[in-house]
GUROSE-422567 format. One record per residue (C-alpha): residue in three letters; z negated, y, x negated. Coordinates in steps of 0.02 Angstrom, whole numbers, plus 50000, padded with zeros to 5 digits. Layout:
REM residues N
ALAZYX ...
***
This chain:
REM residues 64
MET526385123053983 LYS526275133153823 PRO527955139853771 TYR527935133553608 LEU527075119353522 SER526275120653342 THR527025107953226 ASN525695096553260 GLU525845095153435 ALA527685094053416 ALA527375077553274 THR526135070653418 PHE527425074753567 LEU528915065353458 GLY527685051553376 LEU528055056853214 SER526825063953067 PRO526585084753043 GLN527125079952859 THR528805073352930 LEU529285087353039 GLN528675100252861 ARG529935088852763 TRP531435088952886 ARG531305108452903 LEU531555109452712 GLU532925096452721 GLY533845105852868 LYS533515089152972 GLY532615086553128 PRO532275097153286 MET532645114653317 PHE531175127153260 HIS530715145453288 LYS529905155553147 PHE528485166553196 GLY527965176253035 ARG527455161052927 ARG527205147853063 ALA528515136753129 MET528495133153306 TYR529605121053438 ALA530025124353604 GLU529855107753711 ALA531535108753762 ASP532175111053597 LEU531065094153560 GLN531795083453711 GLY533615087853663 TRP533435081753493 ALA532625067353544 SER533885064053666 LYS535215064453527 GLN534375052953425 ALA534825037953544 ARG535785022353465 THR536495005053503 SER536164997653327 THR535125000653181 ASN536734997453054 SER537195016752988 LEU538965013952990 THR539175012553179 ASP538415030453214 
***
């Protein structure tokens, strides 16, 4: 197992597009990431933790 995943790998892991993760980084949303120089990398544990927090019981945003 790799210690960190690239944006493309993280997007695949989450079932999202790389562009979504890039946009979320700019907006301060989404999973935690680490910067190594100019590269944004994701720890699998951070992705799993973030994904777990996305669980909902309704699509109504007023109930979150």
